[in-house]
C-alpha positions as CSV (number, residue, x, y, z in Angstrom):
1,M,-33.9,-183.8,-59.4
2,H,-35.3,-186.6,-56.8
3,K,-38.4,-188.0,-57.0
4,A,-40.6,-189.2,-54.4
5,V,-39.0,-187.5,-52.1
6,R,-40.1,-187.6,-48.1
7,V,-40.0,-184.5,-45.7
8,E,-39.5,-185.4,-42.1
9,F,-39.0,-183.4,-39.3
10,C,-37.7,-184.6,-36.3
11,I,-37.5,-182.5,-32.8
12,D,-34.7,-183.1,-30.9
13,G,-35.6,-181.9,-27.8
14,P,-36.8,-178.7,-26.6
15,D,-35.1,-176.0,-29.1
16,I,-33.7,-178.5,-31.7
17,L,-35.5,-178.7,-35.0
18,R,-33.2,-181.1,-37.8
19,I,-35.4,-181.4,-40.7
20,E,-34.5,-184.4,-43.5
21,L,-35.0,-185.2,-46.4
22,R,-35.3,-189.0,-47.9
23,D,-35.6,-190.6,-51.2
24,R,-38.5,-193.3,-52.3
25,D,-35.7,-196.3,-50.5
26,N,-35.6,-193.9,-47.3
27,K,-32.1,-193.5,-48.2
28,L,-30.9,-189.5,-46.5
29,F,-29.8,-187.5,-48.8
30,Y,-30.0,-183.6,-47.1
31,V,-30.4,-182.1,-43.5
32,E,-30.3,-179.3,-42.0
33,T,-30.9,-178.2,-38.3
34,L,-32.6,-175.5,-37.0
35,T,-32.7,-173.8,-33.4
36,I,-36.5,-173.1,-32.2
37,G,-36.4,-169.7,-31.1
38,Q,-37.7,-166.3,-31.9
39,G,-38.5,-165.8,-35.9
40,F,-39.0,-169.7,-36.0
41,D,-41.4,-169.0,-38.7
42,I,-39.0,-167.3,-41.1
43,M,-35.9,-169.6,-40.5
44,L,-38.0,-172.9,-41.1
45,I,-39.1,-171.0,-44.7
46,R,-36.3,-169.7,-45.5
47,T,-34.4,-173.3,-44.8
48,L,-36.9,-175.2,-46.8
49,D,-36.6,-172.9,-49.4
50,K,-32.9,-173.2,-49.7
51,M,-32.7,-177.2,-49.0
52,F,-35.3,-177.2,-52.0
53,R,-33.5,-175.3,-54.4
54,R,-30.4,-176.7,-53.7
55,N,-31.5,-180.1,-54.2
56,R,-33.8,-179.0,-56.9
57,I,-37.2,-181.0,-55.8
58,D,-40.4,-179.3,-56.8
59,R,-43.8,-179.4,-55.4
60,L,-44.9,-182.7,-57.5
61,S,-41.7,-184.4,-55.5
62,L,-42.9,-184.2,-52.3
63,K,-45.0,-187.6,-51.6
64,S,-45.1,-187.0,-47.3
65,V,-44.4,-184.6,-44.9
66,E,-43.8,-185.8,-41.0
67,I,-43.4,-184.6,-37.7
68,S,-41.4,-187.3,-35.4
69,G,-40.8,-186.1,-31.5
70,K,-42.2,-184.7,-28.8
71,M,-43.2,-180.7,-28.5
72,P,-45.4,-179.1,-25.6
73,P,-49.3,-179.3,-27.4
74,N,-49.4,-175.3,-27.0
75,A,-46.3,-174.4,-28.0
76,L,-46.7,-172.2,-30.8
77,S,-43.5,-173.1,-32.9
78,G,-45.3,-176.7,-32.7
79,M,-48.3,-175.2,-34.2
80,I,-46.3,-172.9,-36.6
81,L,-44.5,-176.7,-37.7
82,K,-47.9,-178.7,-38.0
83,T,-49.4,-175.7,-40.4
84,V,-46.6,-175.9,-42.3
85,A,-46.5,-180.1,-42.7
86,R,-49.9,-179.5,-44.0
87,T,-49.3,-177.1,-46.2
88,L,-46.3,-179.1,-48.1
89,A,-48.4,-182.3,-48.1
90,M,-51.1,-180.6,-50.0
């Protein structure tokens, strides 16, 4: 199990999201890339679940959640991403 994991959502253009898991030394140890489109909410949750399960990360290991990059402010996918990030950070 990794201790002090940081999740970073990196928006790489209008339809690409990269999800990175970093350890306490900011070392990248796992990455997934998603295409933002129809069904994005379900795909995002399934991908996060797979990443956490595969890397044996529990809820208490999450130390921070960040979003980087730019997305149109009224985009539904942006609202979904912000909601998921806030929920993980709780």
